N, C-alpha and C positions, 0 to 999 in steps of 0.2 A: 938429558938433564935430570938431576935428582928430583924425586917426588916431593911435593909440598906436604907438610904435615896435616893440612886441612883436608886433603883428598880422602883419606880413610874415614875421617869423621863424617864428611858429607855423604859418602857412600853408605856408611852404617846408618846414618839418619834416614836416608831414603829407603833402604831395605827394611829397616825396623818398622816402617809405616806402610807396609804392604805395597811398595813400589818395586817393580822389577827393574834391575839395573843390568844393562847389556853394554859391553865394550866392543865398538867397531873400530878396527885398526887395519892398516895396511902392512904391519909388520908380520914376520913369519910366526907360526903358532906358538912354539915353545918359548921364544923370547917374549911374546905377548902374555903367556901364562905367568911368567915371573912378575911382570908389571901388574897384572890383574890380582895376583896374590898379595902384593904389597898394598894395593888399593882396597883390598877387602871384597873385590868383586867375585873372586873364586877363593877356594880354600885348598888345603893340602890333600883333598880327597883324590880318589882315582880319576884319571883323566880319560874321558870318552871323546875321542876326536873323530869327527865326520869329515872326510876329505875325499878327493878324487885321485884316481890313477889312470893308467892306460885302459883299464877294463871298465872303469866307471866309478861309482861310489863304493867306498869301503869304510869300515870301522877300524880305528886304531886305538886300542885299549892297552895302556901301559907299554907302548912301543911294540905291540903285537897286533898284526892285521887280522881282522875277522871279516867274513863274507857279509855283504849288505843284504840281510834277509829279514823277514818278518819276525822270526824267532829272536835273532840278535837285537832287533829294535825293541822288542818287548822286554828283553833282559836289561837293556840300557835304561829304558823308561823306569823299570822297577828300582834300579840302583839310584837313579836321579831323584825319584820321588822319596826314597828312603834316606836321601842325603849321604849315600855311600860313594857317589861319583858326581862329577860336574860335566855338563855337555858343552863341547866346543866344536865349532864348525869353521871351515874355510870359506872364503868368498866363492870359489869355484863350486863347492858343494851346494851352497845356497842358490847359486845361479842355476845349477842342474836340477835341484829339487823343485824350485819355483817355476821352472820353464814348463810350457805346455806339453813338451815332448815326453816327460816322465809321467805316466798315468798308471803304473803298476800299483799293486796293493801296498807294497812296502813303502814306496814313496808317499802315497796318500796317508798311510798310517803315521809316518814320521812328521808330515805336515800338520796333521790334525791333532796328534797327541804328544809330540816330542819337541818339535822345533821351537815352539814358544818358550820352552824351558831352558834354552841355551843362554849362557851368560857371556860368551865371548865369540865374536866373529873375526877371525884373523885372515891375513892376506886378502883383504877385501878391497876391491876397486871402488871408485865412486859410484859406478852403476850397481855394484853388489850392495852397497849401503842403501842406496835409494830403493832397490828392489825389496830388500828385507823390511824396511820401514813401511813401504807401501803394502806389503803383505800383512804386517802386523795391524795396520789400520783398517784394511778392507776385509780381510778374511777373519782376523781374530778380534776385530772391533776394539782395538786398544787405542788409548790416547797417548801419543808418543811425544816426548820432549827430547829433541836432539841438541847436543852440545858439541861444538867444534870450533876450530880456529883457522883452518887452512882452506885453500881452494878445493881440495879433495872432498870437503864436507858440504859444499854448497848445494849440490843436487839433492843430497839426503835431507838437508835442512829445509829446503823448499818443500819437500814431500811431507815433513813432519807437521803435526798440528801446532806445536810451539817450538821455536828454535832459539837457542841461546848461543851467542858468539863470545868467545874469549879473546883477550888481547894476545897478540903474537909476541913471542919471546919469553924469557924467564927472568930477566933482570941482570944485575951486575953479579960477577962471580964472587964478590965479597959478601953477598947477601947470605944471612944465616938461615938455611932452610929448616933448621930444627925448631925455630921459633914459630909458633902457631899464630901468625899475624891475623888471620881471620877471627879467631877467638878473641884476641886482644882488642881488635877494632870494635867488635861487637860489644865487649865489656865497656869499652870507652864510650860508645854511644849510649849504653844503658846508664852509665854514670851521669849523663847529661839529662836523662829523663826526670821530670819533676814528679816522682812517685816514691812512696815508701820512705825509707830512711834517707833517700837523696834530698828530701826537703830540708832536713837538719844540716846536711853537709853543704847545701847551697846557701843556707842562711849564714853558716859559719864562714863560708868562702866570701860572701858579700861583706861580712863584718870584719874580715881580716884582709886588708889590702895587700899585705906582704905576700899573700899566696899568689898574686898575679905576677910576681917577679919571677924571672928565670925563663929559660928557653922552652920549658915544658908547657907553658901557657899558650905558646904559638900553635899547638896541635889541637885540631878540632874545629867545629863550626858553631859553637855556642857564642853567646855574647862576650864572655871573658876572653876566649881565644881571638875573636875579631878585635876586641879592644887591645889585646896585647900586640897583635900584628900591626895595627895602625900606630900604636904607641912606639913600637920598635922602628917602624918606617920613618916616623917623624924624628925620633932620636938620631937615627943614622943620617938622615938628610940634614938635620941641623948641625951635626958634627962635621959633615963634609962641607957645609956652607961656611962654618966658622974657620975651618982650616984652609979654605979656598982651594980645595982639591979640584982637579980637572974633571972629576966625575960629575960635578954639578955644573950645568950650563951657566953662562954669564947672565946677569940681570935676573937671577932667580931669587924670589923672596920667600920668607917663612910661610906666607899664605899659600904659595905654590907648592911647597913641600907638604903641607897639611892636606891640601886638595889632592895631590898626587897619591898620598898614602891611602886616603879614603877611596879614591877611584880604583886603586889596585885591589883593595879589599872587595869592592863591589864587583869588579871584573872576575875575581876569584870565585865568588859565590855564583855568578852567572855561568862560568865554565863548569863548575861542579854540578849545577842543575841541568845544564845542557848535556853533559857527558862527553864521551869521545876521548881522543888522545890527550887533549889538554887536561881534562879531569884526571885521567890515568897518571899523568906526570905529577900532578899536584899530590895525589894520594901516595904515589911512590916516594915522593920527597918526604912526606910525613912519616911513612913507614921507616925510612932510613934514619930520620931524625929521632923517631921513637926508639929504634934499635940502638942508636948511638947513646941515647940517654940511659937505656937499660944496661949497656955495657960500660957506662961512665967513661965513654971515650969520645973525644972531639978531634978525630983525625982529619976532619975536613973532606972526607970522601963521600959525604952524603948526597952530593949532587952528581956523582959519577955514575954513568950507565943509565940514567933516566930515559934517554932517547932510545935505548935498546928495546923498551917496551912500547909497542905501537899497535894500532888497530890492524887486524888481519883481514884477509879477503872475505872471510865468512861473515863479516859485519854487513856486507851488501845484501845478504839474504836472511838475516836473523830478525826475530821478533824483539829480542833483548840483546844487549851487549854488556858483558861484565867489564868492570873497570880494572880488572887485574887478570893476569894470565893464569888463572886457576878456576876451579869450579865451586869455590866457597860460597858463591851467591845463589847457587841453584835452588837450595832448599828455602832460601829467603824469598825467591820468586814464587815458589809453590805455596808457601805459607801466606804470602801477600795476595796471591791470586785467589786462594780459597776464601780469605776474609773479604776480599772485594766482591766475590760472587755472592757470598752470604749477605753482605751489606746491600747489594742490589736487590736480592729477593726480599729482604726485610723492608727496604725503602719502598718497594713496589706494593707490598702488603699494607703498609701504613698509608700510602697514597690512595690505594683502593678504598680503605676504610674512610679516609677523609673525604673522598669524592661521594661515597654513599651517604655519609652524614650531611654533607653540604647539599646534595640533591634533596634530601628529606627536609632540611631546614628551609631551602628555597621554596619547595613545593607546598609546605604546610605552615611555616611560621612567617618568614619575612615577606612572602607574597601577600599575606593577609594583615600586614600592618605592624608586626613586631619590630621594635627598634631598640637600639642600645644607647647607653649614655656616651658622653664624649670620651671617657676614659676606659670604658669596657672593652672596646675593640683593641685598644692599645695594650691593655694588660693581658688580654687573652692571646694576642699575637706574640707579645714578648715572652710569655710563659711557654707557648708552643715552640717558638724559635730557639729559645735557650735549651729546652729539652732535646729538640731535634739535632741541634749542633753537637751536644754531648753524645747522643746516640750515634750520630754519623762518625764522629771521631773515634769512638770506642769500637764501632763495628769495623772500621778500617785498620785497626791495630791488631795484627795477627797474634796468635798464641806463640809461646816460645818454641813449641815443637809441633810437628805434624801429628795427626791422630791416625792410628793404624786402622784401616778398614772402614772408616766413616767418611762419607762424602756428603756435601750439602745438596739440597734440592736444586736441580738445574732449571726449573721453570716455576712460575707462579701457579701453574695449573696442576701441580702435583696434588694428589688427593688430600694430604694433610694440610697443605696451604689453603686449598679451597674450603675445606671444612672449618678450619680455624677462622678464616676471614668471614665466612657466612655466619658462624655462631657469634662472633664478636659484634658483627654489624647488627644482628637481631637484638643482642643484649643492649647495645648502646641506643638503638632506636626505641626499644621498649622503655628503657630508663628515662630517656628524654621525653617521651610521650607522657609517661607517668608524672614527671616533674611539671610539665605544662598543665596537666589536669589538676595537680595540686595547686598550682598558681591560679588557675581559673576559679577553683572552689574558694580560695582565699579572697579573690577579687569580688566574688558574689557575696561572701559573708562579711568581709571587711574591706570595702572598696577604698583605695587610696585617694580617689577623687570620685565625685558623683557620676561623672561621665563613664567611668569604668565598670559600673554596676551592670551585671549581665553580660560582660564581655565573653565572646565565644570565637574561637578560631575556626574558620571554614576549611574543611579538609577536601572539599570537592564541589565547587560551584561551577558546573559545566558551562552555564550560559555566559560566564565572565572569564573563566580561566582559559577558554579556548580562543578568546579574542585578544589580538595584539593591542587593541585600543584600551581594553580593561587593564592589561599589564602596565601600559604606559600611564594610565590614570592612577594606578596604585603607586607608581614610581614618583609622580609629581604631587601625589597627595590629594587628588580630587575625589577619590573614592573613600568615603568616610564611614560607610556602613560596617558595623561589627568590627571596626578597627580598634586596636589597643589604644591608639592615640586619638581616637575620634573625640572631637570636642566641638560642640555646637556654639560655643562662645566665640568671642572675637580675639582669641589669643593670637599673637603675631606668629607668622610662619616664616620658614627659612627660604633659601633661594629656590628650592624645589617645592615650595608651598607646603612642606611638612610642618606640622606643629612642633613646638619645642618638646624635648623629651621630659617625661615625668616619671619618676621612679614608681615601679609597680612590681607585683609579686611574680608575674610571668617572666618578665625580663630578669628578675633576680635568679629564678630557678634555671632559666636557659643559660645565663652567664656562668653560674657556679657549676652546673653539670657539664657545660662545654669545656671549661678549663680543666675540670677533673677528668673528663674523657680523653682529652688530648694527652694528659700525663699518663693515663692508664694505657692508651694505645701505644705510646712510645715505650713504656716499661715492658708491657707484655710481649710486644713484637720485636724487642731487641734480641739479636741472635745470641750473643754471648758465647759461653763455652759450648762445644769444644773448638770453635773456629776463631773466636775473637775475644777481646776483653769483655768480661762479664759486667753485670750491673754494679756490683760493689767494688769492682776494680777500676772504675772510672768515676772520679770525684765530680766532674761537671755533670755527669748523667744522674748519679744518685742524689746529688744535692738539689739539682733543678727540679726533679720529679718530687722529691720530698717536700720542697718549699711550695710547689704547686698544690700538693695535698693539704699542707698546713694553711695556705691561703684560703682554700675552700672551707675548711673547718672553722677558721677564724671568722670568715664572713657569715657563716650560719650562726655561730655562737654570739656574734655581735659584741665580742669582748673589747674590740677597739672601735668605738663609734666613729672616730675620725677617719679610719680606713673605709668604713662603709659609706660615710658621707662623701669621701673623695671619689669612690667608685660610682656613687649615685645608686645605692641599693636602698630599697624600701625596707624599713624595720618589720620583722616578722611579728604578727599580732599575738600569736599563741606559742606555747611551748610545744604542743603537738605538731605544729607545722615545721618547727626546727627539727624535731625528732624524725619526722617523715623524710625530710631531706637527707639527714644523716643516714637513715636506713637505706635510702636509694643509692647513696654513694658507696656504702659498704657492700651492698649487693652487686653493684656494677663492677667494682674492682675484683671481688672474689669470683664472680661468675666468669668474667673475662679471663682471669688467670687460669681457672680450671678448664675453660674451653681450649685454650692454647696447650695446657699441660696434657690433657687427655688426647688431644689430636696427635701430639708428638708421641705419647705413650703407646697408643694403639697402632699408629701408621708409620712412625719412625722410631722404632724401639732402639735402634743402634745409637741414634743421637741422644735419646733419653738416657740410655745407659751410661754413655760417656759424660753427659752433663751432670749426672749425679754421682760420679766417681769422686772420691776425695782427692785433692791435689797433694801430691807427694813432693816434698822439697828435699833434695839430698843435703846432708849435713857436711860441712867442710871438714877436710882431713888435714893433718899436719899441724900447722900453727893455729888453725881455727879462725883465721882472718878472712876466709872465703876465697883466697887466691887460688886454691886448688879446685874450686867449683868450675864447671863449664859455664859458658855464657848463657845457655838455656836454663841452667840451674840458678844462676844469678838473677835472671829475669823472673823466674818463678818465685824466688825469694822476695824480690821487690814487689811483685804483684800480691804475694801473701801479706806483706807488711802494709801495702796500700789497702788491701781488703780489710785488715784489722782496723786501720785508722778510719776508713770510711764507715765501717760498722758502728764505731763510736759516735760519729757525727749523725748518722741516720738514726741511731738509738735516741739521741738527744731530741731530734726533731719528732720522732715517733712519740716520745714521752710528752712533748708539748701538745701533739695531736690528741693524745689520750687525755690530757688535762682539760683541753677545750671540749672534748667529747663528753667528759664527765660533767662539765659545766652545762652542756646542752641538755643532758639527761637529768641533772639535778633539779 
């Protein structure tokens, strides 16, 4: 079968990002070399073939045999490293090299210095493939991703760390293999993302109903495509019903036709989400429909040959299954895997910081009587949830391209992760402690109620903190000594015998600092470039964090008294108290950022270097409409537009923060 146009692109994408690509095939060597050259796995350099004959291993260099010796092996290595030649081996040679019977110096030298540089293993049996992958993972400590489609690949796929199965078959003979379907599909998915200039296009599409007309609207998974498919199904069903065709069963009503169209669309979405042969047939049908639209042809053969594409035997042993008989999704799997790994590390770091701060709060604040107003918990949780959702979605969105030579941390116990987490925890705890002390001083000088004068938080009363009874007494409110809400009067108590909440300065400071620290933790520990979408490239993330900062500054400035009253915040008595809180917040965000920045700078210089590289977006050629750009360039362009739009929004919010800060200082 002819080679798909997406194959060389995927191979080039993998090789340009420090990944070794090796072709394992059962075909004979020179036929395999032709295919490998077309795919970009090998080039037109000199061929150094390692094979076997009756006497054992031999080198075949440009159709000339050479003795398998240490000298010839060193010459081949020098040519391969200088890119003057490519190394190819046969399955028999691999089997002979990796068997325990060959222990001479030449074989050991080839194993240790040369075999891992091979780019093609030809005439390989299933056992040869499995043996080679096992050697790469055990002896060379490589992480291997194996891609295959037939039963001959199952043993090797089971041995690999990650296995990807392709569908069996090529498609109908009328398919145009010169069309890069993978790039077009990716561009189509990008056109449905609500970022950058797509926002204006989506608004214009929504305001122009005529754009939903035509067969092109049936392609895709967005709202408009689903609407068009349901609409077309209802239109066709009503037409058949009015003409009394035999296609429609008797006693069928208009309601049945509408319900059937909606059910078919729901089933389609479920099949696509589930994957497998049904999803592959749906995508193949869309590809042929897209191709017929591009050729402006309605020959009616778009449904022919769909059944020829089916799941192969390798799906039984694979970690992933591609929905098309090509490798166009391999780099997407790698990019998504990298972003998911980084998201896991980032999420674990934020959870660790949250647990440390929660333990501190429980051990020093809430245990000794600190309480929140009715709306404080809700606002703090809403702010934290909104920011975490934006960060989680952005972290799971991979970059348009893989980054060469840079890999994320594989564990939370990496030195840079530990150092950054510890430094941030210390900064947050010191800031919160200082804010509590400021609130205590204000309560002593300007008590909100007479009962709060002399309030003091106990940091370690061993006689009570070690007793379960004292903790239960604190919960039900029977322990009144030195409590923030201690009240010797006859104020009514709630269900747990706690007195009603009264606004005070300590609760003010704890609430404001907690909301601010949640936003800082999410912002500083967001992974971003070079593995996922950065802070300014995600509108939900940057807007939620900026609004959380603005909320804290507005509460300190008391510019909106209704808001402070709604949250149940006590008004600050002096200008110096508001300035002290503003100074604490500025120190918290700046020190937390620099703690993360310098941890990455000193311990993960490769990530720091890639993160600070400018993003380069290729300019379109030809007509200048962007059609000549690759899908990765289109995505980079959209992210650049999104970054510019979000920068303006964040700048407006920062300007408001600056105005309220000046009001605090004035």
